[in-house]
N, C-alpha and C positions, 0 to 999 in steps of 0.2 A: 672557741678552743675547749677541748675536753678537760674536765677537772682532773687534777692529780689525785683527788680524794676518791679512794675506792669505796669506802663506807665509813660511817661514823655514828655514834650514839651519844646522847647526853640526857641529864636530868635537870629539872628546874627551868629557868629562863633560857631562851635561845642564846647560845654563846655569841661572843662578839663577831666571830667569823660567819655566823648565820647558817651553819651547815649541820646536817645530821638527822637521825631518828630520835624523837623524844621518848624517854622511858619514864615510868613512874619510879618513885624512890624505893630504895632498899631491894633492888633486883639482885638475884644471885649472879655469880660470876659467869655461869653458863649462858644466861640470857644476855649479858653484856657481850660475850664472845660472838653470839649470833648476830645481834643487832649492830654491833660495831664492825662487822665484817672481819672478825679475827678467829673464826672457827675453822681454820685450816692449818696445815703444817708446812714448814719449809722442808722439802725433800732435796736430794742431791744425786748427781750422776757424774761419773768421770767424763772428762772432756774427750771427744773423739774428733778426728778430722778425716777428710776424704782425699785419697791419693790414687795414683795409677801405678799398676805393676808393669813389668817389662812387656807384657802383651797388650798394654793399653786398657786393661780392665780396671774399673773403679773398685777400690778397696777401702774399708773403714779401718783406721788405725787409732789406737788409744793414745792419749796423752795423760799419763797417770799423775802428773804433778799438780793438776788443777781439776776442780769440780765445777759443775754448773748447779746453781741453786734454783729451784723452781717451786711453784705453788702446787700443793697436793690436789687442790680442787679443779684448777683450770689448766695445770701444767705450763703456765706462763713462766718463761725464764725471768729470773730476778737479777742474777749477777754471776760472774765467774770468780772463784776464790781458790786459794791454795788448799792443800790437804790439811793444813794446820788450823784452818779457820774454824772457830767455834760459833755456830749459829745459835741465836736465841729465838725461841718459838713465840709466835703471837700470844699463845695461851700463857706462857711464862710471864709476860708483862702483866697480864690480868691477875694471875695467881699471886704475884708479889703483894697484891692488896688484900688477899682473902682474909688473913688473920687480922689485918689492920681494920678492915671494915666490919668483921664479925666480932672482934674483941676490944678494939681500941678506939671506936667512935669515928673512924674515918668514913668518908662517903665518896664513892666514885662519882664524878660529875661529867667527864667526857672521856671517850676512847675512840680510836679509829686508825685508819690505814691510809697512808699517802703513797703516791707514785705506784699504784697498782700492787702494793705489798712490799715495796722496797724499804719502806719506813713505816713504823707503827708506834703508838704511844697510848698511855692512859694517864689521866690527871685526877687526883683525889683531894678533896678538901680535908684538912687535918682537924678542923674544929677550932683552931686557933684564930682569934680575931683581935683587932685593936682599933681604937678610934683616936684620930688626931684631932686637934682643935678645929672647931667649925663643923663637927659631925662627919669628918672625913674618915670613912671606915675602910679597912683593908682586911682581907681574909688570907689565911695561910693554906698553901697547897703543896703537894709533892707530885712532880712530873717524872714519869719513867718512860724513856723512849729508846729505841734502837733502830738500826738500819742494817740491811744486808747488801748494800751497794757500795760500801766503803766510805760513805759520807758522814757516819756518826758512830762512835763507840756507844755501847749500852750506857746510858746516862741517867742517873737519878739526881734530882735537884729540888731544893726548896724554891717555891715560887710565890710571890706576893701578887694578889689581884686586887686592885683598887675598885671598890664597888661602884662608885659614881660613874665610872667610864669603862669598866672592865679592862683596864690596862694591865698588862702582865709584866712582871719584872723578876728575873732570876735573882735569888738572894745570894749575895756575896758579902762577907764581912770585912770591913776595914781593919787593918792591923794584923790580919791573918793571911794565909796563902790565898792566891787569887782563886783557888778552887774551893775555898771554904763554902760549905753548903752544897757542894757538888761531889758526886762520886762517879768516876768513869771507869768502865770495865772494857778494855780492848778485846777485840774478837780473837786475839791469840790466847785469851784466858777464858776458862769456863765460867759462866755467870752463876754466882752463888747468891741467891736472894737474901738469905739470913746474914751473910757477911756484909752485903751492901747496906742493909738496915743498920748493922752495928757501926759501920764506917760513917754513914750519913748522920748517925746520932739523932734518930727521930725523937726529939724532945722539945720542950717548950723553950729551952735556953736559946737555941738558934733563932727561933722566931722573935723572941723578945729582944735579943741583941740587935736584930735587924730593925725592929720597930723603934728602938731607942735611937738608932742612926737616923731614921726617917724623922723622928721628932726633932733631932738636932737640925735637920735641914729646914724644918718649918720655922725654926727660930732665927735662921740666918736670912736677914733682909738683903736684897740685891738691888743695885741700880740698873738703869737701862744700859749703861756702858758695860757693866759686869755681865749682864744677860747676853749682850751682843758678843762679848769676848768668849763667854761660855759656849754659845752655839758654834762659834768659829772653831774653838778647840775641839768640840765633839765631832763636827762634820769634816774639818779640814786638817786637824792636827798641826795647826799653823805654828811655825818655828819662830815667829817674831816674838819680841818681848811682850809681856802682858800689856804694857802701856801702848805699845805700837798696835797690838791687836785691837785694843779698845778704840783708839783713835781712828784706825782704818775702817773697822767694821761699823762703828756708829755712823761714820760719814756715809758708808754704803747705804744704811737704812734711811738716812736723811735724803739721799739722792732718790731712792725708790719712792719714798713718801711724797716727794715734791713733784712727781710725774702725774699728769692727768690720768693716765692709764698705766699704773705701775707694772713694769716688767723687770724681772731679775737682770742684773748686770751680767752679761754673758761672760765677762772676764772674771767674775767672782765665782770660785768653785762652790757648787751646791747652793747657789744663790736662791733659787726658787724654794728649796727645802728650808733654808735658813729664814727666809721671809715668812714662810708658813708657820714655823714653830714660834717665831717671835710674836706673831699675831695670836697664836694659841695661848702663849704665856700671858699676853696682855689682855686676855678676857674672852677670846674666841674658843678656847679649849673647854672641854667638859670639866666642871668643877674648878675652873681657873679662878673664880671669884670667891671660893671658900677661903677662910682666913688662913688655913694651912698652906695654901698654894699662892695666894695673891702676893706678888712682889717678893717671893722667897725662893731659896735654892730648891726646895721641894717642888715648887711650881715649875722651875726649869726642868727638873727631871720628869715631871708628869707630862710636860709638853713633848719631850722626846719620846716617852713610852706611848703616848696617844698617837703621835705622828707615825711611829713604826707600826702599831697595831691597826690603825684605822685610816691613815691618810697617805702613807708612802706608796708610790707607784708599784703596782704588781700586775702580772699577767692575768691573775685570777685571784679569787678570795683564798683558795687553798694554797696557792703560791705564797700569798701574804702570810698565812699561818705558818708555813714551813720556814719562811725567812724569819718571822718574829720569834719563833721558839728555838730554831736550830741554826739559822744561817746569818746572813749579813745584818738583818734587822736585830737579831739577838746581840751581835757584836756592837752595834750602834748603841743599843740600850746600856750595855755594859760600860762603854766609854762615857755615856751620859751619867751613869751612877758614879764612876770614878771621879769625873770632873766635879760633880756636885759635892761629893765628900771632901774634895780638896778645898772647896769654898768654905766648908764648915770647920776647917781646922782652926 
């Protein structure tokens, strides 16, 4: 199956998705644009259709309410949009980081194009880092992404990447709106990079508030029954009481463990995935034996993020990246974060 990824570039170690052209550090934005496949523009043309006149001749008629967006380099169509649609150019995504990389110590690490140009992004390290107990290090990033096929507003968000396993997690702060740490600009509105930076609040406070929450998770010890109930809540949104969830799900894991060749119970929703993350939590995950993660709520969350980024079924590696950052995988990680923070209350 052909990759969705049109092109990508990165610096440093190969990213967890294993895709792209490697660059040396501190490359200018123009080099990034070329190597990441973002050195083209979105052009547009009014929609037309073919009809027949009274003499049976084919005629081309305009439909002025909508436009076709297409790539300037290949003329490949990207989507059909209304006249009110405000497109964001690939170069605008990279230009967002120009002053941050030249003046504020940020460093671009990955950028690229998915789905032939329908979606593109750039990810930059902010320079913020924190270490949890056991030497468990996480680094702070800002991800800026957009799409021209109706699947994603232009979105800027803080992202935490755990070094030991390269797991990614969008930062959202408890006690604030669900969009804390995220700014979304709909395509009905013109993208203003300076305004987005102001709204996002590119500062150390957001990062340290997030890492304070992660520290709280490392201090919350969990039992096997609590772990089973947690994974059930994340994957299934089970409506049973907490005690019923614990009793039912722990019995499921006992049944699986007692089989000579364990197979997920077909009547248990997401049984295979739940068995996988439980095993990752219990030592098979990367960094699962660090004191920050072993038998803690933080370890539960790390099992979910590693599962989404590295283990969850996907048609291809780039489908996995798309899901983990923007789609169903991102939503699963967000539920994992919310459920873990509930445990820490």
